[in-house]
C-alpha positions as CSV (number, residue, x, y, z in Angstrom):
1,M,-4.2,64.8,18.0
2,E,-6.6,66.4,15.5
3,Q,-7.2,65.6,11.8
4,V,-5.8,68.3,9.5
5,Q,-5.9,69.1,5.8
6,R,-2.8,68.5,3.7
7,E,-2.4,72.2,2.9
8,S,-1.7,73.0,6.6
9,I,1.4,70.8,7.0
10,P,5.0,71.8,6.3
11,K,6.0,71.8,2.6
12,Q,8.8,69.3,3.3
13,M,6.3,66.8,4.7
14,Q,3.9,67.4,1.7
15,E,6.8,66.5,-0.6
16,R,7.6,63.3,1.4
17,I,4.0,62.2,1.2
18,A,3.8,62.9,-2.5
19,A,7.0,60.8,-3.1
20,C,5.1,57.8,-1.6
21,E,1.8,58.2,-3.3
22,N,2.7,56.2,-6.4
23,E,2.6,53.1,-4.1
24,F,0.7,54.3,-1.0
25,A,-2.6,56.1,-0.4
26,L,-2.9,58.7,2.4
27,K,-5.3,57.4,5.0
28,S,-4.9,59.8,7.9
29,L,-3.1,63.1,8.6
30,T,-3.0,64.4,12.2
31,H,-1.4,67.2,14.1
32,D,-0.5,67.8,17.8
33,D,0.8,71.1,19.1
34,T,1.2,70.2,22.8
35,D,5.0,70.5,22.9
36,G,6.0,72.0,19.6
37,D,4.3,70.8,16.4
38,V,4.1,67.2,15.4
39,W,2.4,65.9,12.2
40,V,1.8,62.2,11.5
41,A,0.7,60.8,8.1
42,A,-0.5,57.2,7.8
43,L,-0.4,55.7,4.3
44,E,-1.4,52.2,3.1
45,N,-1.0,50.3,-0.1
46,S,-3.4,47.9,-1.8
47,E,-1.6,44.9,-0.1
48,G,-2.3,46.3,3.4
49,K,1.3,47.5,3.9
50,A,1.6,50.7,5.9
51,R,4.0,53.6,6.0
52,I,4.1,56.2,8.7
53,I,5.7,59.6,8.1
54,T,6.2,61.9,11.1
55,C,7.5,65.5,11.2
56,A,8.4,67.4,14.4
57,V,9.0,71.1,14.5
58,K,10.6,72.5,17.6
59,K,10.1,76.3,18.1
60,N,12.0,78.8,20.1
61,G,9.9,81.9,20.6
62,G,9.0,83.1,17.1
63,G,11.6,81.1,15.2
64,V,11.9,77.5,14.1
65,L,14.7,75.6,15.7
66,R,14.6,72.3,14.0
67,V,12.5,70.2,11.5
68,Q,12.9,66.5,12.1
69,F,11.6,63.6,10.1
């Protein structure tokens, strides 16, 4: 998995991260494209509680088959 910038992730995932940011800070954002595309966001609050958000996109040729959170 490689570190990525927020602008390069799907819009739906950007919205999910934004919904958590009043309580959690984004600590890490990674991407893997080995078998489809998978993004993982790690968030943490000031008390040390963590939240993980994942997004998987399965592709079929040029089209997107499914986006799953």
